[in-house]
KELOZA-582077 format. One record per residue (C-alpha): x, y, z. Coordinates in pm, whole numbers, padded with zeros to 5 digits, always signed. Example, Ala and Ser with C-alpha at 12.3 -4.5 7.8 and 13.67 -1.06 7.14 Angstrom:
BEGIN
+01230-00450+00780 +01367-00106+00714 
END
This chain:
BEGIN
+00405-02472-03325 +00063-02296-03307 +00094-01883-03397 +00119-01643-03100 -00169-01409-03047 +00081-01141-02942 +00448-01080-02974 +00652-00795-02844 +00967-00731-03077 +01280-00520-03060 +01351-00502-02681 +01440-00438-02448 +01287-00663-02216 +01388-00693-01863 +01315-01064-01725 +01339-01059-01392 +01413-01415-01347 +01717-01516-01123 +01998-01387-01326 +01807-01094-01377 +01870-01120-01772 +01730-00925-02083 +01590-01011-02386 +01425-00837-02706 +01120-01043-02780 +00837-01231-02593 +00539-01423-02804 +00208-01441-02595 -00072-01770-02680 -00353-01850-02473 -00235-01605-02184 +00118-01748-02141 +00422-01680-02198 +00578-01901-02497 +00890-01813-02652 +01137-01533-02583 +01384-01405-02859 +01386-01271-03136 +01449-01608-03350 +01165-01768-03140 +00916-01529-03116 +00917-01418-03501 +00863-01777-03563 +00554-01755-03438 +00392-01458-03560 +00090-01478-03859 -00166-01318-04004 -00361-01317-03724 -00077-01202-03482 -00071-00875-03306 +00254-00768-03299 +00376-00497-03073 +00703-00293-03162 +00869-00214-02834 +01110+00090-03037 +01309+00110-02715 +01022+00076-02486 +01116-00135-02143 +00903-00429-02132 +00887-00628-01801 +00711-00825-01574 +00366-00676-01445 +00415-00478-01172 +00291-00595-00859 +00150-00384-00530 +00223-00573-00225 +00045-00339+00017 -00274-00156-00118 -00634-00068-00032 -00810-00053-00399 -01160-00030-00231 -01023+00292-00014 -00843+00431-00286 -01106+00385-00513 -01361+00571-00284 -01171+00843-00196 -01151+00889-00599 -01529+00915-00649 -01613+01111-00345 -01390+01454-00220 -01114+01357-00325 -00814+01577-00152 -00531+01419-00310 -00235+01579-00402 -00376+01932-00268 -00090+02186-00199 -00166+02399+00041 -00504+02406+00351 -00662+02651+00106 -00652+02441-00189 -00800+02165+00016 -01057+02397+00145 -01132+02533-00220 -01173+02153-00300 -01424+02085-00037 -01613+02389-00133 -01635+02307-00461 -01764+01949-00397 -02009+02045-00122 -02164+02309-00422 -02159+02018-00691 -02337+01769-00479 -02637+01945-00271 -02785+01656-00211 -02526+01438-00021 -02632+01413+00361 -02235+01387+00451 -01946+01496+00311 -01717+01227+00284 -01355+01154+00126 -01027+01265+00223 -00624+01256+00095 -00519+01553+00285 -00152+01610+00392 -00082+01639+00768 +00216+01896+00640 -00056+02142+00500 -00170+02223+00830 -00013+02361+01133 +00085+02096+01379 +00006+01845+01152 -00388+01903+01246 -00662+02116+01038 -00956+02250+01233 -01346+02206+01259 -01365+02621+01243 -01229+02627+00875 -01388+02336+00755 -01752+02469+00891 -01707+02790+00662 -01761+02586+00359 -01946+02247+00440 -02222+02474+00664 -02497+02254+00883 -02396+01919+00666 -02152+01701+00839 -01810+01623+00692 -01564+01344+00779 -01235+01321+00580 -01010+01069+00616 -00611+01156+00598 -00365+01092+00345 -00174+00787+00584 -00559+00671+00674 -00459+00734+01028 -00698+00982+01137 -00954+01224+01015 -01107+01587+01009 -01479+01696+01074 -01631+01964+01087 -01867+02095+01383 -02191+01936+01246 -02002+01570+01252 -01898+01646+01579 -02248+01763+01743 -02391+01456+01539 -02191+01216+01696 -02212+01370+02045 -01861+01425+02083 -01743+01724+02312 -01504+01847+02602 -01647+01545+02836 -01575+01251+02579 -01309+01059+02661 -01048+00939+02397 -01098+00587+02326 -00855+00285+02368 -00601+00339+02093 -00694+00653+01975 -00711+01065+02053 -00944+01331+02021 -00721+01659+01938 -00856+01951+02208 -00804+02332+02220 -00628+02422+02598 -01003+02408+02713 -01049+02070+02604 -01282+02099+02359 -01243+01886+02026 -01058+02109+01726 -01182+01893+01433 -00900+01643+01405 -00946+01276+01527 -00636+01026+01544 -00662+00660+01489 -00960+00452+01666 -01088+00822+01767 -01230+00839+01395 -01477+00585+01484 -01647+00799+01738 -01737+01002+01430 -01748+00709+01117 -01974+00500+01287 -02258+00770+01282 -02214+00767+00867 -02486+00637+00702 -02462+00308+00511 -02324+00357+00155 -02497+00113-00111 -02361-00174-00200 -02341-00040-00572 -02087+00256-00489 -01861-00014-00298 -01833-00198-00598 -01797+00093-00811 -01522+00205-00569 -01298-00138-00645 -01391-00130-00978 -01229+00221-00993 -00956+00128-00776 -00878-00155-01031 -00876+00078-01320 -00648+00328-01174 -00392+00010-01056 -00396-00104-01413 -00320+00233-01551 -00025+00268-01326 +00084-00078-01506 +00000-00288-01135 -00119-00640-01286 -00144-00782-00936 -00182-00659-00566 -00204-00716-00219 -00517-00565-00044 -00358-00544+00318 -00723-00496+00481 -00981-00759+00414 -01231-00653+00715 -01386-00370+00866 -01151-00045+00963 -01225+00303+01007 -01562+00325+00865 -01472+00142+00538 -01637-00203+00498 -01511-00572+00465 -01382-00537+00067 -01371-00923+00098 -01745-00971-00066 -01680-00681-00329 -01373-00887-00465 -01597-01201-00442 -01872-01030-00693 -01655-00872-00928 -01428-01227-00953 -01782-01445-00975 -01921-01188-01272 -01539-01195-01433 -01490-00852-01368 -01169-00899-01156 -00890-00828-01415 -00630-00792-01187 -00463-01114-00954 -00532-01040-00586 -00446-01196-00252 -00526-01025+00053 -00496-01037+00430 -00763-01110+00672 -00792-00853+00943 -00716-00940+01298 -00977-00778+01549 -00743-00697+01878 -01005-00635+02066 -01060-01003+02039 -00833-01344+02080 -00758-01657+01966 -01129-01740+01938 -01144-01560+01599 -00875-01830+01449 -01156-02056+01324 -01330-01780+01201 -01059-01639+00983 -00938-01978+00870 -01305-02039+00716 -01326-01732+00539 -00961-01811+00376 -01088-02119+00302 -01423-01976+00145 -01235-01655-00045 -01114-01830-00336 -01176-01764-00697 -01070-01743-01008 -00819-01453-00942 -00851-01391-00600 -00706-01577-00259 -00582-01522+00093 -00335-01705+00283 -00223-01422+00536 -00367-01221+00844 -00291-00846+00878 -00198-00765+01249 -00169-00372+01289 +00105-00324+01586 +00123+00062+01595 +00027+00386+01451 +00211+00639+01264 +00538+00891+01379 +00342+01203+01232 +00088+01201+01521 +00310+01001+01781 +00138+00665+01772 +00378+00471+01602 +00569+00249+01879 +00928+00369+02007 +01162+00150+02215 +01260+00528+02323 +01043+00810+02385 +00966+01060+02147 +01156+01389+02236 +00950+01697+02385 +00747+01484+02589 +00513+01301+02373 +00571+00953+02502 +00652+00599+02341 +00330+00606+02082 +00105+00308+02103 +00180-00040+02068 -00172-00205+02024 -00090-00576+02086 +00077-00694+02429 +00362-00899+02337 +00236-01214+02534 -00125-01150+02326 +00073-01110+02003 +00346-01403+02087 +00041-01674+02113 -00171-01518+01837 +00142-01524+01590 +00172-01901+01709 -00147-02033+01631 -00174-01844+01341 +00149-01981+01208 +00066-02357+01290 -00272-02291+01112 -00084-02198+00803 -00126-01834+00778 +00124-01588+00671 +00122-01282+00934 +00129-00956+00752 +00215-00680+01034 +00181-00327+01019 +00491-00192+01195 +00618+00183+01180 +00806+00228+01507 +01096+00029+01593 +00942-00126+01915 +00661-00193+01692 +00921-00394+01436 +01085-00583+01676 +00771-00699+01868 +00674-00821+01524 +01003-00989+01455 +01009-01137+01832 +00660-01311+01768 +00796-01470+01459 +01105-01595+01600 +00877-01749+01900 +00657-01907+01636 +00957-02065+01449 +01057-02187+01796 +00710-02329+01879 +00591-02414+01531 +00961-02517+01385 +01066-02374+00976 +00759-02344+00780 +00646-02191+00411 +00401-01958+00579 +00585-01610+00460 +00537-01345+00759 +00626-00978+00633 +00655-00660+00794 +00503-00333+00603 +00604+00004+00639 +00942-00028+00845 +01017+00327+00888 +01244+00330+01233 +01432-00032+01231 +01699-00075+01530 +02028-00174+01354 +02007-00470+01568 +01699-00606+01430 +01811-00529+01051 +01942-00880+01002 +01697-01066+01159 +01467-01047+00861 +01688-01278+00660 +01743-01515+00938 +01366-01561+01030 +01249-01550+00655 +01071-01234+00699 +00964-01014+00416 +01046-00670+00418 +00740-00496+00281 +00879-00132+00199 +00671+00201+00097 +00950+00319-00099 +00779+00652-00173 +00787+00756+00172 +01170+00777+00206 +01222+01114+00141 +01231+01463+00321 +00921+01643+00264 +00720+01860+00516 +00595+01556+00698 +00926+01456+00773 +01116+01774+00830 +00853+01943+01034 +00646+01639+01213 +00872+01368+01252 +01269+01480+01270 +01240+01717+01547 +01025+01425+01776 +01284+01150+01667 +01612+01288+01705 +01932+01233+01487 +02014+00859+01591 +01666+00756+01485 +01654+01010+01201 +01926+00785+01070 +01770+00475+01085 +01435+00508+00859 +01361+00320+00600 +01689+00092+00545 +01600-00062+00229 +01995-00091+00158 +02116-00250+00485 +01817-00496+00480 +01903-00614+00091 +02251-00660+00139 +02157-00874+00452 +01979-01096+00280 +01606-01005+00330 +01317-01039+00066 +01209-00690-00019 +00880-00660-00148 +00719-00285-00237 +00378-00144-00213 +00204+00176-00242 -00019+00159+00050 -00272+00356-00199 -00467+00585-00045 -00199+00668+00175 +00042+00745-00094 +00017+00710-00461 -00067+00402-00650 +00244+00493-00907 +00513+00227-00882 +00756+00415-01100 +00754+00717-00856 +00833+00498-00571 +01127+00337-00802 +01238+00687-00814 +01262+00772-00457 +01368+00395-00361 +01664+00511-00624 +01705+00858-00556 +01595+00887-00205 +01372+01208-00308 +01056+01255-00495 +01047+01356-00862 +01098+01722-00914 +01211+01778-00574 +01538+01961-00478 +01533+01859-00134 +01831+01697+00006 +01791+01329-00009 +01673+01112+00313 +01946+00903+00408 +02117+00844+00018 +02303+00541+00161 +02011+00340+00179 +01929+00391-00174 +01851+00061-00434 +01985+00040-00773 +01705+00041-01023 +01740-00295-01097 +01667-00400-00753 +01401-00144-00697 +01211-00322-00967 +01299-00652-00885 +01126-00579-00555 +00820-00448-00741 +00774-00772-00987 +00927-01074-00867 +00994-00999-00482 +00643-00908-00437 +00532-01214-00615 +00709-01440-00364 +00594-01241-00085 +00230-01335-00175 +00251-01694-00342 +00249-01596-00681 +00596-01620-00824 +00512-01992-00957 +00290-01776-01217 +00398-01414-01240 +00658-01174-01147 +00916-01294-01453 +00929-01314-01791 +00986-01660-01849 +00849-01961-02070 +00531-02121-01950 +00441-01808-01701 +00168-01572-01735 +00146-01343-01959 +00116-01071-01680 +00343-00766-01851 +00391-00436-01848 +00514-00210-02087 +00656+00144-01964 +00670+00433-02258 +01082+00456-02163 +01360+00275-02071 +01414+00392-01712 +01780+00228-01720 +01855+00475-02041 +01745+00798-01863 +01927+01011-01598 +01812+00868-01202 +01672+01177-01164 +01390+01143-01416 +01297+00804-01352 +00974+00907-01207 +00843+01087-01504 +00820+00692-01664 +00455+00637-01765 +00285+00322-01846 +00188+00263-02225 +00019-00127-02182 -00039-00326-01918 -00115-00709-01977 -00314-00948-01770 -00282-01340-01853 -00288-01223-02199 -00559-00935-02212 -00468-00580-02264 -00664-00409-01946 -00473-00106-02018 -00345+00075-02328 -00241+00427-02370 -00299+00400-02733 +00074+00447-02819 
END
């Protein structure tokens, strides 16, 4: 047998095969895994073979992000990046630094600020005015469901006291009705549509940066959860095509075409055409994204019962009859539907729509999935396995932070607080778990998310765990981040596990998380990321 190009020796290797087995060595040739185990692997070593000694570091299938927005995340990284700011003052300091360093930029754009840093979750235009002056500023928040704008941006957009809230959105106002600087959901469009066009070169740079950042975190494949225009962002599809056409797309990418909820079934032929033409060397799509609600922190997640203290039921974006018909037609056309559903009403709407499609069309191989799943009514938990719906979890959200304790829990009440992020119950009921970061909503850091799934706290956080009975075992959390995500997006035939004949998509961690205390899992780094036998990230260790 010909010699291997690369071999990994000395174990451990978590294969994530159906038996959950481990081995101690892997051989790679021409982009594929050709041997497992010390005896088979060492027999393929020649003078030209690169030998990687594992030295106790865990090798596993390439990590996969089942719900992410690399173009948005990349833009945030190359613009005014407020990610991980610890206070309102730090946010303002970063904006001031960016403004000073970029005096010729017409609009100050960026984001990543966390609602919990501001009183009531709503920053003010007055504070932003002090560091931006007369230049308009539009800063998208961490969860991508709102924006912080200054007075210059409001003036430029003509948003004032008499401007009505748009359908599906809200302008934060003072007691006189004047806008205060925070825009929720579709209200962001009131300002974002006035931002001058961004050059294609900047978007390509952003997507390339997003890809580089994902590889750095061990990600070899991902699902872009919005292929369409959203909150002023462009459609990433053409930028993926350009990178793929130039052989610069180094990850394996699937994506969900955006469902325009202001339109109807007439868009299905367009989506079908887009899906057929969105096929490349490492890119393709077989699903459609439908956003059903917002988020709990601003009371736009759709709830079966109203929020406490008079904040209503949230916003259900798509009426059930319209949703049922859309999902039926998409399912019949061969699409999986990727639902955004945070509140228990939205989750039920999605499940009801899939059930209606199954009843109308019969069983299908379409992999419908529901992402986010913050609050799930107990009666709906077994329906995921019954209907074959993937539970697409964002594990890093499942902890007690300021946003949870101050902006969410007081308005959910104890009963619904106890129904949040029910990972263990979903897994025990037979549901397939896939794992995504939703970056830039949260960090593109799979091992931090694995830590939170296991501990129900963030790394380094000594607050009480969020419902620790819903924690996952480490092996289950890693499975969701590898083979589970691969299955969710039709990639399991080639990736997701370390097996002979599969693509050599591999991630080498800097330690073995099975050998460290659970509260140290989140400190795990990535030493090497390989896609198709090619190293796309290396720490040099």
